[in-house]
C-alpha positions as CSV (number, residue, x, y, z in Angstrom):
1,M,-1.2,-24.4,7.1
2,D,0.8,-21.2,6.7
3,Q,3.7,-22.7,8.7
4,I,3.5,-25.9,6.7
5,L,3.8,-24.2,3.3
6,C,6.1,-21.4,4.5
7,G,9.1,-20.9,2.1
8,L,7.6,-22.5,-1.0
9,P,7.9,-20.2,-4.1
10,G,4.7,-19.3,-5.8
11,V,2.4,-20.6,-3.1
12,Q,-0.2,-18.6,-1.1
13,C,-2.5,-19.9,1.6
14,Y,-5.5,-18.6,3.5
15,L,-6.8,-21.2,6.0
16,D,-7.2,-24.3,3.9
17,N,-7.4,-22.5,0.5
18,I,-4.1,-23.1,-1.3
19,L,-3.1,-21.1,-4.4
20,V,-0.2,-22.4,-6.5
21,T,1.1,-20.1,-9.3
22,G,4.0,-20.0,-11.8
23,G,5.4,-17.8,-14.4
24,N,5.2,-20.5,-17.0
25,E,4.1,-24.2,-17.2
26,E,7.4,-25.5,-16.1
27,D,7.6,-23.3,-13.0
28,H,4.0,-24.1,-12.2
29,L,4.7,-27.8,-12.2
30,K,7.7,-27.4,-10.0
31,N,5.8,-25.3,-7.5
32,L,2.8,-27.7,-7.6
33,E,5.1,-30.7,-7.0
34,A,6.9,-29.0,-4.1
35,T,3.5,-28.2,-2.5
36,L,2.2,-31.7,-2.8
37,Q,5.5,-33.1,-1.4
38,R,5.3,-30.7,1.6
39,L,1.7,-31.7,2.3
40,E,2.7,-35.4,2.1
41,E,5.6,-34.8,4.6
42,Y,3.1,-33.5,7.1
43,G,0.6,-36.4,6.5
44,L,-2.0,-34.2,4.8
45,R,-4.2,-35.2,1.9
46,V,-6.2,-33.2,-0.7
47,R,-9.5,-34.1,-2.2
48,K,-9.2,-34.2,-6.0
49,D,-12.8,-33.2,-6.5
50,K,-12.1,-29.9,-4.6
51,C,-9.0,-29.1,-6.6
52,A,-8.7,-27.3,-9.9
53,F,-5.4,-27.7,-11.8
54,F,-3.8,-25.5,-14.6
55,Q,-6.5,-22.8,-14.5
56,P,-5.9,-19.6,-16.5
57,S,-7.7,-17.6,-13.8
58,V,-9.1,-18.3,-10.3
59,E,-11.4,-16.7,-7.9
60,Y,-9.6,-16.2,-4.6
61,L,-10.8,-14.2,-1.6
62,G,-13.4,-12.2,-3.6
63,H,-11.0,-11.4,-6.5
64,I,-10.3,-12.9,-9.9
65,I,-6.6,-13.4,-10.4
66,D,-5.1,-14.1,-13.8
67,A,-1.9,-13.3,-15.8
68,T,-3.0,-9.7,-16.4
69,G,-3.6,-8.7,-12.8
70,L,-6.2,-8.5,-10.1
71,H,-9.9,-8.1,-10.9
72,K,-13.1,-7.8,-9.0
73,S,-15.3,-10.9,-8.6
74,P,-18.4,-10.4,-10.8
75,S,-20.6,-12.3,-8.3
76,K,-19.5,-10.0,-5.4
77,V,-19.9,-6.9,-7.6
78,K,-23.4,-8.0,-8.6
79,A,-24.4,-8.3,-4.9
80,I,-23.2,-4.8,-4.2
81,V,-24.7,-3.2,-7.4
82,E,-28.1,-4.8,-6.8
83,A,-28.2,-3.9,-3.1
84,P,-31.2,-1.7,-2.2
85,P,-30.8,1.7,-0.4
86,P,-30.1,1.1,3.3
87,Q,-32.9,1.9,5.7
88,N,-30.7,2.5,8.9
89,V,-27.1,3.0,10.0
90,S,-26.5,-0.7,10.5
91,Q,-27.4,-1.5,6.9
92,L,-25.4,1.5,5.7
93,R,-22.3,0.2,7.5
94,S,-22.8,-3.2,5.9
95,F,-23.0,-1.7,2.4
96,L,-19.9,0.5,3.0
97,G,-18.0,-2.4,4.3
98,L,-18.7,-4.4,1.1
99,L,-17.8,-1.4,-1.0
100,N,-14.6,-0.6,0.8
101,Y,-13.4,-4.1,0.3
102,Y,-12.8,-3.1,-3.3
103,G,-11.6,0.4,-2.3
104,R,-8.1,-0.4,-3.7
105,F,-9.7,-0.3,-7.2
106,I,-11.4,3.0,-6.9
107,S,-9.4,6.2,-6.7
108,Q,-12.3,8.6,-6.0
109,L,-14.4,6.4,-3.6
110,A,-14.2,8.6,-0.5
111,T,-15.7,11.8,-2.0
112,L,-18.4,9.8,-3.7
113,L,-19.3,8.4,-0.3
114,K,-19.0,11.6,1.6
115,P,-22.8,12.1,2.1
116,L,-23.1,8.5,3.2
117,H,-20.2,8.8,5.7
118,E,-21.9,11.9,7.2
119,L,-24.8,9.8,8.2
120,L,-22.5,7.7,10.4
121,G,-21.9,10.6,12.7
122,Q,-23.0,10.0,16.3
123,K,-25.0,13.2,16.5
124,K,-26.4,12.9,12.9
125,V,-30.1,12.1,12.6
126,W,-30.8,9.5,10.0
127,K,-32.2,11.1,6.9
128,W,-31.7,9.6,3.4
129,S,-31.5,12.6,1.2
130,D,-31.3,13.1,-2.6
131,A,-27.5,13.6,-2.2
132,C,-27.2,10.3,-0.4
133,D,-29.1,8.6,-3.2
134,V,-26.9,10.1,-5.8
135,A,-23.8,9.1,-3.9
136,F,-25.1,5.6,-3.4
137,N,-25.7,5.1,-7.2
138,K,-22.5,6.9,-8.3
139,A,-20.4,4.6,-6.0
140,K,-22.0,1.6,-7.7
141,C,-21.1,2.9,-11.1
142,A,-17.5,3.6,-10.0
143,L,-17.2,0.1,-8.8
144,L,-18.4,-1.2,-12.2
145,N,-16.0,1.0,-14.1
146,A,-12.9,0.5,-11.9
147,E,-9.8,-0.7,-13.7
148,A,-7.9,-3.8,-12.9
149,L,-4.7,-3.7,-10.8
150,T,-1.5,-5.1,-12.3
151,H,0.6,-7.7,-10.5
152,F,3.7,-6.5,-8.7
153,D,6.8,-7.4,-10.7
154,P,10.2,-6.9,-9.0
155,S,11.9,-6.6,-12.5
156,L,9.8,-3.5,-13.5
157,P,10.5,0.1,-12.4
158,L,8.4,1.3,-9.5
159,Q,6.8,4.7,-9.2
160,L,5.1,6.3,-6.3
161,A,2.9,9.4,-6.8
162,C,1.9,11.3,-3.7
163,D,-0.3,14.4,-3.2
164,A,-2.1,16.3,-0.5
165,S,-5.1,18.5,-0.2
166,P,-6.5,20.6,2.8
167,Y,-8.3,17.5,4.1
168,G,-6.5,14.4,2.8
169,V,-3.4,12.7,1.5
170,G,-3.3,10.1,-1.3
171,A,-0.7,7.8,-3.0
172,V,-0.6,5.6,-6.1
173,L,1.9,2.8,-6.5
174,S,2.5,2.0,-10.2
175,H,4.7,0.0,-12.5
176,V,6.2,1.8,-15.5
177,M,5.9,-0.7,-18.3
178,P,8.5,-1.1,-21.1
179,S,6.1,0.8,-23.4
180,G,6.1,3.7,-21.0
181,E,2.6,3.1,-19.8
182,E,1.9,3.5,-16.1
183,K,-0.2,0.7,-14.6
184,P,-1.5,1.0,-11.0
185,I,-0.6,-1.7,-8.4
186,A,-2.6,-0.2,-5.6
187,F,-4.3,3.1,-4.5
188,A,-4.3,4.5,-0.9
189,S,-5.7,7.5,0.8
190,R,-6.7,8.8,4.2
191,T,-8.2,11.9,5.8
192,L,-6.1,14.3,7.8
193,S,-6.4,14.6,11.6
194,T,-7.5,17.8,13.2
195,A,-3.9,18.7,13.9
196,E,-2.7,17.8,10.4
197,T,-5.2,20.1,8.8
198,N,-3.4,23.0,10.4
199,Y,-0.1,22.1,8.7
200,A,1.3,24.4,6.0
201,Q,0.7,23.1,2.5
202,I,4.4,22.1,2.1
203,E,4.1,20.0,5.3
204,R,0.9,18.4,4.1
205,E,2.6,17.5,0.8
206,A,5.6,16.0,2.7
207,L,3.1,14.1,4.9
208,G,1.6,12.7,1.8
209,I,5.0,11.3,0.8
210,V,5.6,9.8,4.2
211,F,2.2,8.3,4.2
212,G,2.7,6.8,0.7
213,I,6.0,5.2,1.5
214,R,4.8,3.8,4.9
215,K,1.7,2.4,3.3
216,F,3.7,0.6,0.5
217,H,6.7,-0.1,2.7
218,Q,6.7,-3.8,1.7
219,Y,7.1,-2.9,-1.9
220,L,9.6,0.0,-1.6
221,F,12.0,-0.7,1.2
222,G,15.4,-1.8,-0.1
223,R,14.4,-1.1,-3.7
224,K,15.0,2.0,-5.9
225,F,11.9,3.8,-7.0
226,T,10.8,7.1,-8.5
227,L,8.9,9.5,-6.2
228,L,6.6,11.9,-7.9
229,T,5.3,15.1,-6.3
230,D,3.5,18.2,-7.7
231,H,5.1,20.4,-5.0
232,R,8.4,21.6,-6.5
233,P,10.1,22.8,-3.2
234,L,10.1,19.2,-1.9
235,T,12.4,18.1,-4.8
236,A,15.0,20.2,-3.2
237,I,14.3,19.4,0.5
238,F,14.0,15.7,0.0
239,G,16.4,15.5,-3.0
240,P,19.9,14.0,-2.9
241,H,21.8,17.2,-3.5
242,S,20.5,20.3,-1.6
243,G,20.0,18.7,1.8
244,I,17.7,19.8,4.6
245,P,17.4,23.6,5.0
246,P,18.6,24.7,8.4
247,M,15.4,26.7,8.9
248,A,13.1,23.8,8.0
249,A,10.5,22.8,10.6
250,S,11.5,20.1,13.0
251,R,8.9,17.7,11.6
252,M,10.3,18.2,8.1
253,Q,13.8,17.5,9.3
254,R,12.5,14.4,11.0
255,W,10.8,13.2,7.9
256,A,13.8,13.9,5.7
257,L,16.0,11.8,8.0
258,W,13.5,9.0,7.9
259,L,13.3,9.2,4.1
260,S,17.1,9.0,3.9
261,G,16.7,5.3,4.7
262,H,15.1,4.7,1.3
263,T,16.5,4.7,-2.2
264,Y,14.5,7.0,-4.5
265,E,14.7,9.6,-7.2
266,I,12.3,12.5,-6.6
267,R,10.8,14.2,-9.6
268,Y,8.3,17.1,-10.0
269,R,5.2,16.5,-12.1
270,K,2.6,19.2,-12.8
271,A,-0.7,18.9,-10.9
272,T,-2.6,18.8,-14.2
273,L,-0.8,15.5,-15.1
274,Y,-1.2,14.1,-11.6
275,G,-4.6,12.5,-12.0
276,N,-4.9,9.6,-9.6
277,A,-2.9,10.8,-6.6
278,D,-4.4,14.3,-6.7
279,G,-7.9,12.7,-6.8
280,L,-7.1,10.4,-3.9
281,S,-5.9,13.3,-1.7
282,R,-9.1,15.2,-2.4
283,L,-11.2,12.1,-2.1
284,P,-9.7,10.5,0.9
285,L,-11.0,7.5,2.8
286,P,-12.2,8.5,6.3
287,V,-10.2,7.1,9.2
288,K,-10.3,7.3,12.9
289,H,-7.3,9.2,14.3
290,Q,-6.1,8.1,17.7
291,D,-3.1,9.4,19.5
292,S,-1.0,6.3,20.3
293,G,1.5,8.3,22.4
294,Q,4.4,7.1,20.3
295,K,7.3,9.4,19.6
296,E,9.9,9.3,16.9
297,I,13.4,10.0,18.3
298,F,16.6,10.3,16.4
299,Y,19.6,9.8,18.6
300,F,23.2,10.5,17.6
301,E,26.3,9.9,19.6
302,Q,29.9,10.8,18.5
303,V,32.6,8.6,19.9
304,E,35.7,10.8,20.9
305,N,38.1,7.9,21.5
306,R,38.1,4.4,20.0
307,P,37.4,1.8,22.6
308,I,40.0,-0.5,21.0
309,T,42.6,-0.1,18.2
310,A,43.6,-2.4,15.4
311,A,47.1,-2.7,16.9
312,Q,45.6,-3.9,20.2
313,V,43.5,-6.5,18.3
314,K,46.6,-7.7,16.5
315,R,48.6,-8.1,19.7
316,A,45.9,-9.9,21.5
317,T,45.3,-12.2,18.6
318,R,49.0,-13.3,18.5
319,V,49.0,-14.3,22.2
320,D,45.6,-16.0,22.1
321,P,46.0,-19.9,22.0
322,V,43.1,-20.4,19.6
323,L,43.2,-17.4,17.3
324,S,47.0,-17.5,16.9
325,Q,46.8,-20.9,15.2
């Protein structure tokens, strides 16, 4: 089905669930007509009783989607909120899996769940403590109070706020609305590996920037955006004017070269105004770190002599029976 509907504007598909959108009624009708024509071309039919047309909002893959943004499904949230405390590791994993599905809505989920994640350790004896019970209930409250995420709009300015702590990195991708209000598109965070926890603070902050840009690559690559950091030295190292200090660590130079492939304006923002990204770095989602063995190599070669000159191309063109015509 993905291949059949590929290329149609405003159309999303997951298995046989087709979602047709539009910025206004006219665009919606065009997209709907194009979708039905494409299905007809491939000999496919739709059942009218299973279709819903011109809906102001729809429930799709566990989310409510409307003109204002992405919301949590009340039925799914109710199932999580009413879940009883788990009695074993298997039940705990199931609960965390449900909760992490909505992790993009909650900026401080990882720290709230820290006592629960500790129970998942291989050498940890199962013991549901008061701290676990508090974390269990606080996570439910955080899910209920989580704000909606705005839709990505290519016409609006993009802003990426990144931060790091001694044990995690976090990033928040946002739109800056015409009113100046910042509305989040998505949150992301992860814990640091054992090696990364030994980085100097400036390297952890730089790692947070690299993590954020890689995480939201599909939104940022080829598009100008504002990069926010609460570590002022990085505005000089990764800024457009000063360049990379000769004495900078090799990994910092590597990251700076990689960042040069993106178009951004880096700005300093005080940590007290940093909110979401700072919270995410200190409340990271736990991840398993595996060494993939991959290496990043930057290779440069300077050509001393031109393999061919413009004059040689000109002479060869004049005598060529096809190109000379």
